[in-house]
TIVO-2410 file (N, C-alpha, C; in nm, 3 decimals):
# residues 110
REC num residu      c1      c2      c3 atome chaine
REC   1      M  -0.047   0.661  -0.081     N      A
REC   1      M  -0.107   0.522  -0.080    CA      A
REC   1      M  -0.033   0.437  -0.147     C      A
REC   2      I   0.044   0.472  -0.275     N      A
REC   2      I   0.119   0.419  -0.364    CA      A
REC   2      I   0.240   0.351  -0.299     C      A
REC   3      N   0.298   0.438  -0.188     N      A
REC   3      N   0.426   0.402  -0.128    CA      A
REC   3      N   0.412   0.269  -0.054     C      A
REC   4      Y   0.287   0.247  -0.011     N      A
REC   4      Y   0.261   0.121   0.063    CA      A
REC   4      Y   0.289   0.003  -0.027     C      A
REC   5      M   0.225   0.041  -0.160     N      A
REC   5      M   0.226  -0.086  -0.244    CA      A
REC   5      M   0.396  -0.105  -0.298     C      A
REC   6      W   0.465   0.006  -0.295     N      A
REC   6      W   0.604  -0.025  -0.362    CA      A
REC   6      W   0.698  -0.069  -0.217     C      A
REC   7      F   0.639  -0.037  -0.079     N      A
REC   7      F   0.731  -0.110   0.018    CA      A
REC   7      F   0.693  -0.242   0.026     C      A
REC   8      A   0.550  -0.291   0.018     N      A
REC   8      A   0.522  -0.419   0.002    CA      A
REC   8      A   0.578  -0.517  -0.094     C      A
REC   9      A   0.580  -0.481  -0.211     N      A
REC   9      A   0.672  -0.517  -0.339    CA      A
REC   9      A   0.809  -0.512  -0.309     C      A
REC  10      A   0.860  -0.441  -0.253     N      A
REC  10      A   1.000  -0.422  -0.230    CA      A
REC  10      A   1.025  -0.557  -0.115     C      A
REC  11      A   0.969  -0.562  -0.038     N      A
REC  11      A   0.970  -0.646   0.082    CA      A
REC  11      A   0.979  -0.795   0.041     C      A
REC  12      V   0.871  -0.831  -0.055     N      A
REC  12      V   0.849  -0.956  -0.094    CA      A
REC  12      V   0.977  -0.975  -0.179     C      A
REC  13      F   1.025  -0.910  -0.271     N      A
REC  13      F   1.134  -0.922  -0.354    CA      A
REC  13      F   1.273  -0.930  -0.279     C      A
REC  14      E   1.274  -0.848  -0.180     N      A
REC  14      E   1.400  -0.870  -0.105    CA      A
REC  14      E   1.422  -1.000  -0.021     C      A
REC  15      I   1.309  -1.022   0.060     N      A
REC  15      I   1.297  -1.145   0.142    CA      A
REC  15      I   1.325  -1.264   0.049     C      A
REC  16      A   1.250  -1.289  -0.075     N      A
REC  16      A   1.250  -1.391  -0.154    CA      A
REC  16      A   1.393  -1.409  -0.225     C      A
REC  17      G   1.483  -1.310  -0.234     N      A
REC  17      G   1.588  -1.291  -0.285    CA      A
REC  17      G   1.707  -1.344  -0.182     C      A
REC  18      C   1.687  -1.306  -0.074     N      A
REC  18      C   1.753  -1.349   0.053    CA      A
REC  18      C   1.741  -1.500   0.083     C      A
REC  19      Y   1.598  -1.529   0.083     N      A
REC  19      Y   1.552  -1.664   0.117    CA      A
REC  19      Y   1.638  -1.742   0.008     C      A
REC  20      A   1.645  -1.727  -0.129     N      A
REC  20      A   1.701  -1.811  -0.217    CA      A
REC  20      A   1.856  -1.834  -0.171     C      A
REC  21      F   1.922  -1.751  -0.136     N      A
REC  21      F   2.051  -1.781  -0.067    CA      A
REC  21      F   2.044  -1.872   0.052     C      A
REC  22      W   1.969  -1.854   0.143     N      A
REC  22      W   1.931  -1.931   0.250    CA      A
REC  22      W   1.911  -2.048   0.234     C      A
REC  23      A   1.830  -2.080   0.117     N      A
REC  23      A   1.794  -2.219   0.066    CA      A
REC  23      A   1.927  -2.276   0.005     C      A
REC  24      W   2.003  -2.216  -0.056     N      A
REC  24      W   2.107  -2.258  -0.128    CA      A
REC  24      W   2.209  -2.319   0.001     C      A
REC  25      L   2.244  -2.199   0.073     N      A
REC  25      L   2.344  -2.222   0.159    CA      A
REC  25      L   2.304  -2.326   0.312     C      A
REC  26      R   2.181  -2.310   0.341     N      A
REC  26      R   2.147  -2.360   0.472    CA      A
REC  26      R   2.044  -2.479   0.444     C      A
REC  27      L   1.992  -2.481   0.364     N      A
REC  27      L   1.888  -2.591   0.315    CA      A
REC  27      L   1.934  -2.699   0.209     C      A
REC  28      G   2.058  -2.676   0.185     N      A
REC  28      G   2.109  -2.783   0.059    CA      A
REC  28      G   2.053  -2.777  -0.072     C      A
REC  29      K   1.994  -2.664  -0.102     N      A
REC  29      K   1.911  -2.662  -0.250    CA      A
REC  29      K   2.033  -2.638  -0.337     C      A
REC  30      S   2.003  -2.656  -0.460     N      A
REC  30      S   2.092  -2.623  -0.581    CA      A
REC  30      S   2.159  -2.475  -0.568     C      A
REC  31      A   2.286  -2.460  -0.648     N      A
REC  31      A   2.344  -2.319  -0.632    CA      A
REC  31      A   2.253  -2.257  -0.744     C      A
REC  32      L   2.197  -2.313  -0.834     N      A
REC  32      L   2.107  -2.236  -0.929    CA      A
REC  32      L   2.006  -2.172  -0.859     C      A
REC  33      W   1.973  -2.184  -0.719     N      A
REC  33      W   1.872  -2.083  -0.659    CA      A
REC  33      W   1.937  -1.935  -0.641     C      A
REC  34      I   2.078  -1.910  -0.685     N      A
REC  34      I   2.132  -1.805  -0.662    CA      A
REC  34      I   2.075  -1.733  -0.794     C      A
REC  35      I   2.041  -1.773  -0.887     N      A
REC  35      I   1.988  -1.693  -1.009    CA      A
REC  35      I   1.854  -1.607  -0.976     C      A
REC  36      P   1.755  -1.683  -0.947     N      A
REC  36      P   1.633  -1.604  -0.895    CA      A
REC  36      P   1.664  -1.518  -0.792     C      A
REC  37      G   1.754  -1.546  -0.702     N      A
REC  37      G   1.789  -1.482  -0.561    CA      A
REC  37      G   1.842  -1.347  -0.620     C      A
REC  38      V   1.938  -1.339  -0.710     N      A
REC  38      V   2.004  -1.225  -0.771    CA      A
REC  38      V   1.898  -1.122  -0.841     C      A
REC  39      V   1.825  -1.191  -0.932     N      A
REC  39      V   1.719  -1.117  -0.990    CA      A
REC  39      V   1.634  -1.055  -0.911     C      A
REC  40      S   1.555  -1.132  -0.796     N      A
REC  40      S   1.490  -1.085  -0.692    CA      A
REC  40      S   1.533  -0.963  -0.602     C      A
REC  41      L   1.685  -0.974  -0.584     N      A
REC  41      L   1.728  -0.870  -0.515    CA      A
REC  41      L   1.747  -0.743  -0.590     C      A
REC  42      A   1.774  -0.764  -0.717     N      A
REC  42      A   1.799  -0.656  -0.805    CA      A
REC  42      A   1.646  -0.558  -0.835     C      A
REC  43      L   1.554  -0.661  -0.847     N      A
REC  43      L   1.414  -0.600  -0.857    CA      A
REC  43      L   1.386  -0.500  -0.716     C      A
REC  44      F   1.406  -0.599  -0.613     N      A
REC  44      F   1.395  -0.494  -0.483    CA      A
REC  44      F   1.471  -0.360  -0.478     C      A
REC  45      A   1.587  -0.348  -0.511     N      A
REC  45      A   1.645  -0.233  -0.517    CA      A
REC  45      A   1.589  -0.136  -0.610     C      A
REC  46      L   1.562  -0.194  -0.741     N      A
REC  46      L   1.459  -0.110  -0.843    CA      A
REC  46      L   1.362  -0.053  -0.770     C      A
REC  47      I   1.260  -0.134  -0.724     N      A
REC  47      I   1.127  -0.108  -0.678    CA      A
REC  47      I   1.147   0.015  -0.559     C      A
REC  48      L   1.249  -0.049  -0.478     N      A
REC  48      L   1.250   0.070  -0.360    CA      A
REC  48      L   1.270   0.208  -0.399     C      A
REC  49      T   1.353   0.252  -0.512     N      A
REC  49      T   1.354   0.388  -0.592    CA      A
REC  49      T   1.216   0.432  -0.605     C      A
REC  50      R   1.111   0.368  -0.620     N      A
REC  50      R   1.005   0.423  -0.659    CA      A
REC  50      R   0.915   0.484  -0.568     C      A
REC  51      V   0.952   0.440  -0.427     N      A
REC  51      V   0.907   0.522  -0.310    CA      A
REC  51      V   0.910   0.685  -0.316     C      A
REC  52      E   0.811   0.758  -0.294     N      A
REC  52      E   0.784   0.892  -0.286    CA      A
REC  52      E   0.861   0.954  -0.191     C      A
REC  53      A   0.992   0.990  -0.163     N      A
REC  53      A   1.040   1.055  -0.037    CA      A
REC  53      A   1.154   1.133  -0.111     C      A
REC  54      A   1.159   1.229  -0.040     N      A
REC  54      A   1.269   1.350  -0.050    CA      A
REC  54      A   1.429   1.304  -0.037     C      A
REC  55      F   1.426   1.203   0.070     N      A
REC  55      F   1.573   1.149   0.067    CA      A
REC  55      F   1.566   1.009   0.063     C      A
REC  56      A   1.676   0.953   0.024     N      A
REC  56      A   1.692   0.784   0.014    CA      A
REC  56      A   1.691   0.733   0.171     C      A
REC  57      G   1.768   0.810   0.240     N      A
REC  57      G   1.777   0.739   0.395    CA      A
REC  57      G   1.643   0.737   0.444     C      A
REC  58      R   1.561   0.839   0.433     N      A
REC  58      R   1.431   0.827   0.501    CA      A
REC  58      R   1.338   0.703   0.457     C      A
REC  59      A   1.346   0.679   0.324     N      A
REC  59      A   1.293   0.598   0.256    CA      A
REC  59      A   1.311   0.465   0.322     C      A
REC  60      Y   1.451   0.424   0.314     N      A
REC  60      Y   1.511   0.319   0.363    CA      A
REC  60      Y   1.483   0.283   0.534     C      A
REC  61      A   1.484   0.386   0.584     N      A
REC  61      A   1.463   0.386   0.752    CA      A
REC  61      A   1.313   0.334   0.767     C      A
REC  62      A   1.226   0.394   0.675     N      A
REC  62      A   1.066   0.372   0.714    CA      A
REC  62      A   1.058   0.227   0.641     C      A
REC  63      Y   1.120   0.201   0.551     N      A
REC  63      Y   1.115   0.066   0.482    CA      A
REC  63      Y   1.153  -0.062   0.574     C      A
REC  64      G   1.227  -0.011   0.674     N      A
REC  64      G   1.299  -0.126   0.782    CA      A
REC  64      G   1.177  -0.174   0.838     C      A
REC  65      G   1.071  -0.092   0.893     N      A
REC  65      G   0.972  -0.150   0.976    CA      A
REC  65      G   0.889  -0.257   0.903     C      A
REC  66      V   0.866  -0.191   0.771     N      A
REC  66      V   0.794  -0.301   0.678    CA      A
REC  66      V   0.835  -0.415   0.661     C      A
REC  67      Y   0.984  -0.408   0.648     N      A
REC  67      Y   1.079  -0.529   0.605    CA      A
REC  67      Y   1.047  -0.630   0.738     C      A
REC  68      I   1.062  -0.571   0.851     N      A
REC  68      I   1.072  -0.673   0.950    CA      A
REC  68      I   0.943  -0.731   0.981     C      A
REC  69      V   0.813  -0.653   0.963     N      A
REC  69      V   0.664  -0.718   0.961    CA      A
REC  69      V   0.649  -0.807   0.848     C      A
REC  70      S   0.723  -0.778   0.724     N      A
REC  70      S   0.692  -0.877   0.615    CA      A
REC  70      S   0.783  -1.002   0.640     C      A
REC  71      S   0.896  -0.980   0.708     N      A
REC  71      S   0.966  -1.124   0.734    CA      A
REC  71      S   0.885  -1.206   0.820     C      A
REC  72      L   0.807  -1.144   0.923     N      A
REC  72      L   0.749  -1.232   1.030    CA      A
REC  72      L   0.621  -1.307   0.940     C      A
REC  73      A   0.570  -1.214   0.847     N      A
REC  73      A   0.459  -1.287   0.770    CA      A
REC  73      A   0.520  -1.402   0.673     C      A
REC  74      W   0.638  -1.390   0.618     N      A
REC  74      W   0.719  -1.490   0.558    CA      A
REC  74      W   0.723  -1.581   0.631     C      A
REC  75      L   0.781  -1.583   0.762     N      A
REC  75      L   0.810  -1.681   0.856    CA      A
REC  75      L   0.677  -1.765   0.868     C      A
REC  76      A   0.561  -1.711   0.891     N      A
REC  76      A   0.437  -1.766   0.927    CA      A
REC  76      A   0.367  -1.811   0.811     C      A
REC  77      F   0.359  -1.778   0.674     N      A
REC  77      F   0.307  -1.822   0.565    CA      A
REC  77      F   0.399  -1.918   0.472     C      A
REC  78      I   0.525  -1.873   0.471     N      A
REC  78      I   0.608  -1.956   0.362    CA      A
REC  78      I   0.679  -2.080   0.450     C      A
REC  79      E   0.743  -2.010   0.553     N      A
REC  79      E   0.803  -2.152   0.637    CA      A
REC  79      E   0.723  -2.221   0.737     C      A
REC  80      R   0.618  -2.161   0.764     N      A
REC  80      R   0.498  -2.237   0.818    CA      A
REC  80      R   0.545  -2.240   0.967     C      A
REC  81      S   0.588  -2.141   1.028     N      A
REC  81      S   0.644  -2.135   1.186    CA      A
REC  81      S   0.577  -2.011   1.230     C      A
REC  82      R   0.490  -2.043   1.352     N      A
REC  82      R   0.417  -1.942   1.418    CA      A
REC  82      R   0.502  -1.871   1.474     C      A
REC  83      P   0.476  -1.712   1.453     N      A
REC  83      P   0.568  -1.602   1.526    CA      A
REC  83      P   0.507  -1.608   1.670     C      A
REC  84      L   0.635  -1.587   1.748     N      A
REC  84      L   0.616  -1.570   1.913    CA      A
REC  84      L   0.561  -1.423   1.934     C      A
REC  85      W   0.508  -1.438   2.042     N      A
REC  85      W   0.422  -1.318   2.086    CA      A
REC  85      W   0.528  -1.183   2.102     C      A
REC  86      S   0.648  -1.220   2.117     N      A
REC  86      S   0.776  -1.122   2.106    CA      A
REC  86      S   0.780  -1.090   1.986     C      A
REC  87      D   0.779  -1.171   1.871     N      A
REC  87      D   0.800  -1.131   1.746    CA      A
REC  87      D   0.689  -1.028   1.705     C      A
REC  88      I   0.574  -1.061   1.748     N      A
REC  88      I   0.468  -0.974   1.689    CA      A
REC  88      I   0.473  -0.832   1.770     C      A
REC  89      L   0.513  -0.833   1.902     N      A
REC  89      L   0.519  -0.701   1.969    CA      A
REC  89      L   0.630  -0.607   1.893     C      A
REC  90      G   0.755  -0.651   1.882     N      A
REC  90      G   0.844  -0.636   1.806    CA      A
REC  90      G   0.804  -0.573   1.685     C      A
REC  91      G   0.738  -0.643   1.613     N      A
REC  91      G   0.713  -0.591   1.468    CA      A
REC  91      G   0.604  -0.480   1.471     C      A
REC  92      A   0.545  -0.479   1.567     N      A
REC  92      A   0.436  -0.350   1.587    CA      A
REC  92      A   0.511  -0.213   1.638     C      A
REC  93      V   0.614  -0.240   1.709     N      A
REC  93      V   0.711  -0.145   1.764    CA      A
REC  93      V   0.773  -0.068   1.645     C      A
REC  94      C   0.819  -0.160   1.567     N      A
REC  94      C   0.910  -0.140   1.457    CA      A
REC  94      C   0.803  -0.053   1.347     C      A
REC  95      L   0.666  -0.121   1.326     N      A
REC  95      L   0.582  -0.037   1.243    CA      A
REC  95      L   0.543   0.109   1.292     C      A
REC  96      I   0.541   0.121   1.427     N      A
REC  96      I   0.499   0.259   1.482    CA      A
REC  96      I   0.646   0.345   1.463     C      A
REC  97      G   0.759   0.284   1.446     N      A
REC  97      G   0.890   0.364   1.414    CA      A
REC  97      G   0.865   0.391   1.301     C      A
REC  98      A   0.823   0.317   1.205     N      A
REC  98      A   0.834   0.349   1.044    CA      A
REC  98      A   0.724   0.468   1.032     C      A
REC  99      A   0.624   0.468   1.101     N      A
REC  99      A   0.512   0.540   1.085    CA      A
REC  99      A   0.547   0.688   1.130     C      A
REC 100      I   0.623   0.696   1.233     N      A
REC 100      I   0.663   0.802   1.274    CA      A
REC 100      I   0.798   0.883   1.179     C      A
REC 101      I   0.868   0.804   1.127     N      A
REC 101      I   0.948   0.861   1.008    CA      A
REC 101      I   0.885   0.894   0.895     C      A
REC 102      L   0.761   0.837   0.850     N      A
REC 102      L   0.713   0.857   0.727    CA      A
REC 102      L   0.622   0.986   0.758     C      A
REC 103      F   0.560   1.012   0.871     N      A
REC 103      F   0.463   1.112   0.895    CA      A
REC 103      F   0.469   1.204   0.987     C      A
REC 104      G   0.603   1.207   1.029     N      A
REC 104      G   0.647   1.303   1.134    CA      A
REC 104      G   0.657   1.452   1.069     C      A
REC 105      P   0.645   1.540   1.135     N      A
REC 105      P   0.667   1.682   1.089    CA      A
REC 105      P   0.833   1.687   1.000     C      A
REC 106      R   0.810   1.780   0.908     N      A
REC 106      R   0.939   1.834   0.824    CA      A
REC 106      R   0.985   1.940   0.864     C      A
REC 107      F   1.062   1.970   0.916     N      A
REC 107      F   1.131   2.102   0.942    CA      A
REC 107      F   1.228   2.154   0.837     C      A
REC 108      S   1.220   2.250   0.789     N      A
REC 108      S   1.330   2.319   0.700    CA      A
REC 108      S   1.436   2.406   0.760     C      A
REC 109      G   1.474   2.393   0.895     N      A
REC 109      G   1.564   2.453   0.932    CA      A
REC 109      G   1.708   2.427   0.901     C      A
REC 110      T   1.791   2.497   0.954     N      A
REC 110      T   1.929   2.451   0.932    CA      A
REC 110      T   2.012   2.351   1.016     C      A
***
């Protein structure tokens, strides 16, 4: 259960950090937006290391589905743009993929 909290927190910090750069370069905001962006991205990286997984690659792969759905939530609630049906369907497919990665069987074969 704690992994879900870490994934959600990581997504918020990653999206916020990337959005700070988007705001600076695409929305004409001050270059000072870079400062909280860099801090946010550093926190994202730190938080993602808290996920309980034997391998970093598996944690990152599962996080990918969470990131996609979180990005669509950002689109809806922060940017106030309604996701398309294809966005929602794609996000659901990604979450299913993340669940397969997280909950799939683990074999110890060579």
